[in-house]
C-alpha positions in Angstrom: -28.6 38.9 57.2 -26.7 41.2 54.9 -23.5 43.3 54.8 -23.5 46.8 53.4 -20.3 47.6 51.5 -19.2 51.0 50.2 -18.5 51.3 46.5 -14.8 50.7 46.8 -15.3 47.5 48.8 -17.9 46.1 46.5 -15.8 46.9 43.4 -12.7 45.3 45.1 -14.5 42.0 45.8 -16.1 42.0 42.3 -12.7 42.6 40.6 -10.8 40.1 42.8 -13.3 37.4 41.9 -12.8 38.4 38.2 -9.0 38.2 38.7 -9.4 34.7 40.3 -11.5 33.5 37.4 -9.3 34.6 34.6 -6.1 33.4 36.4 -7.5 29.9 36.7 -8.6 29.8 33.1 -5.3 31.1 31.8 -3.3 28.6 33.8 -5.6 25.8 32.6 -4.8 26.7 29.0 -1.1 27.2 29.6 -0.6 23.8 31.3 -2.6 22.0 28.7 -0.6 23.4 25.8 2.6 22.7 27.6 2.2 18.9 27.5 4.6 18.5 24.7 7.3 20.3 26.6 7.8 17.4 29.0 8.4 13.7 28.7 5.2 11.5 28.6 5.8 10.1 32.1 5.4 13.6 33.6 2.3 14.6 31.6 -0.1 13.2 34.2 1.1 15.8 36.7 0.3 18.6 34.1 -3.1 17.1 33.5 -3.8 17.2 37.2 -2.6 20.8 37.3 -5.0 21.7 34.5 -7.8 19.9 36.3 -7.2 21.8 39.5 -7.3 25.2 37.8 -10.3 24.2 35.6 -12.3 23.1 38.6 -11.3 26.3 40.4 -12.2 28.4 37.4 -15.6 26.9 37.2 -16.2 27.6 40.9 -14.9 31.1 40.6 -17.5 31.6 37.8 -20.2 30.4 40.2 -18.8 32.6 43.1 -18.6 35.6 40.8 -22.2 35.1 39.7 -23.4 34.4 43.2 -21.9 37.6 44.5 -23.5 39.6 41.7 -26.9 38.0 42.2 -26.8 38.4 46.0 -26.0 42.1 45.7 -28.8 44.7 45.7 -26.9 47.9 45.2 -24.1 47.8 47.7 -26.0 45.4 50.1 -24.9 41.8 49.9 -27.3 39.0 51.1 -25.2 36.6 53.2 -28.2 35.0 55.0 -27.6 31.5 53.6 -31.1 31.4 52.1 -31.9 31.0 48.4 -30.4 33.9 46.4 -27.8 34.7 49.1 -24.0 34.7 48.5 -23.0 31.0 48.5 -19.7 30.5 50.3 -20.1 26.7 49.9 -18.7 26.9 46.4 -15.3 27.4 47.9 -15.4 24.3 50.0 -16.7 22.1 47.1 -13.8 23.5 45.1 -11.2 22.8 47.8 -12.6 19.3 48.5 -11.8 18.5 44.9 -8.7 20.5 44.2 -6.6 20.2 47.4 -6.2 16.4 47.1 -5.3 16.8 43.5 -2.7 19.4 44.4 -1.0 17.0 46.6 -1.2 14.1 44.1 0.4 16.5 41.5 3.6 16.6 43.7 3.8 12.8 43.9 3.1 12.4 40.2 5.8 14.8 39.0 8.4 13.1 41.1 7.7 9.7 39.4 8.5 7.8 42.6 8.4 4.0 42.9 4.8 2.7 42.7 4.8 1.5 46.3 6.1 4.8 47.6 3.7 6.9 45.6 0.7 4.8 46.7 1.7 5.0 50.3 2.0 8.8 50.1 -1.3 9.3 48.2 -3.2 7.0 50.6 -2.2 9.2 53.5 -2.3 12.7 51.9 -5.7 12.5 50.1 -7.8 11.4 53.1 -6.0 13.9 55.3 -6.7 16.8 52.9 -10.3 15.8 52.6 -10.7 15.7 56.3 -9.0 19.1 56.7 -11.6 20.7 54.3 -14.6 18.8 55.7 -13.8 19.9 59.2 -13.3 23.5 58.2 -16.7 24.0 56.6 -18.9 23.8 59.8 -16.7 26.4 61.3 -17.0 28.6 58.2 -20.8 28.7 58.2 -21.5 29.0 61.9 -22.2 32.3 63.6 -21.0 31.0 67.0 -17.4 31.9 67.7 -16.8 28.9 70.0 -18.0 26.5 67.3 -15.8 28.2 64.7 -12.8 27.9 67.0 -13.5 24.2 67.7 -13.7 23.3 64.0 -10.7 25.5 63.2 -8.6 23.5 65.7 -10.0 20.2 64.4 -9.1 21.0 60.8 -5.6 22.0 61.9 -4.9 18.4 63.0 -4.9 16.9 59.4 -3.1 20.0 58.2 -0.2 19.3 60.5 -0.2 15.7 59.5 0.0 16.7 55.8 3.0 18.9 56.6 4.6 16.0 58.4 4.2 13.7 55.4 5.4 16.4 52.9 8.5 17.4 54.9 9.5 14.1 56.6 8.2 11.2 54.5 8.5 12.9 51.1 11.8 14.4 52.1 13.3 10.9 52.2 12.6 10.4 48.5 14.2 13.7 47.3 17.8 12.5 47.5 17.4 10.5 44.3 16.0 13.4 42.3 18.0 15.2 39.6 20.1 18.3 40.5 17.9 21.3 41.3 14.7 19.3 41.6 15.0 18.7 45.4 15.6 22.4 45.9 12.6 23.3 43.8 10.4 20.8 45.7 11.7 22.5 48.9 10.5 25.9 47.6 7.3 24.3 46.5 6.6 23.0 50.0 7.4 26.4 51.4 5.0 28.0 48.9 2.3 25.6 50.1 2.8 26.5 53.7 2.8 30.3 52.9 -0.3 30.1 50.7 -2.2 27.7 53.0 -1.3 30.0 55.9 -3.5 32.7 54.3 -6.6 30.5 54.6 -6.6 30.3 58.5 -6.1 34.1 58.6 -9.1 34.6 56.4 -11.0 32.0 58.5 -10.2 33.9 61.7 -11.4 37.2 60.1 -14.8 35.5 59.6 -15.1 34.1 63.2 -16.5 37.2 64.9 -20.2 36.3 64.6 -22.2 38.2 62.0 -20.0 39.4 59.2 -19.1 43.1 58.9 -18.2 44.8 55.7 -14.5 44.8 56.4 -14.5 41.1 57.5 -16.5 40.0 54.5 -14.1 41.8 52.1 -11.0 40.5 54.0 -12.2 36.9 53.8 -13.1 37.0 50.1 -9.9 38.8 49.1 -7.7 36.6 51.3 -9.2 33.4 50.0 -8.9 34.4 46.4 -5.3 35.5 46.6 -4.5 32.3 48.4 -6.3 30.3 45.7 -4.4 31.9 42.9 -1.0 31.3 44.6 -1.9 27.8 45.7 -3.3 26.7 42.4 -1.7 28.8 39.6 1.7 29.4 41.0 1.8 25.9 42.4 0.9 24.5 39.0 3.5 26.5 37.2 6.1 25.3 39.6 5.0 21.7 38.9 5.5 22.4 35.2 9.0 23.8 36.0 9.9 20.6 37.9 8.6 18.4 35.1 10.7 20.3 32.5 13.8 20.0 34.8 13.4 16.3 35.1 12.6 15.9 31.4 15.9 17.7 30.5 17.8 15.7 33.0 16.5 12.5 31.3 17.6 13.6 27.8 14.9 15.8 26.4 16.3 18.7 24.4 16.6 21.9 26.5 15.0 24.0 23.8 12.0 21.8 23.4 
């Protein structure tokens, strides 16, 4: 099985993967060197942010190479056999990074230990289930199977939203001025970026991939990854700095 792209489509996918790779690497460096700009109690959140973008950067390196190696001219091998374009790299990446993204939020808020543990014990398994249930639908060529697993993966997604908006919302009243509002925007960013993933998933549900569906899926997933990991991580840094300043750290630090 293969898809035949025109030169513009092939170059678009190639360049989007390159953009995803360098974005992840740049954010990794930036969050690592910004450790001294926040109080020690918030640095774990920045370490997790760096881990997220580093893991994603590694997998974008593998995706980039996989696309190049699976291409013969403008024809991309998507058969799933050895040497074909490997979509599984994305799911391995998400299985590792999505739970970390959610733990970042808990870490930067520095909540009471019991509250943090309760939130993490619910968010991490739910996020892992969401990714694991999505993968069978991603790789199948049967539309009904794809719909089934798409619906199943939506269940833990909705539960994650409930925890973030209802359970986590109860803890925001005790945060410094401006932090609750920024967390609110962070949750909206998460919904907006995670909303791109099902759109890309739906684009790939129509049986054997076409050139346009292949390009749409790859571009959509990559843009969503950059927003959900890089922009998300930079917002975590902003929150950590706001909380550090509220707790006495010099504003020009």
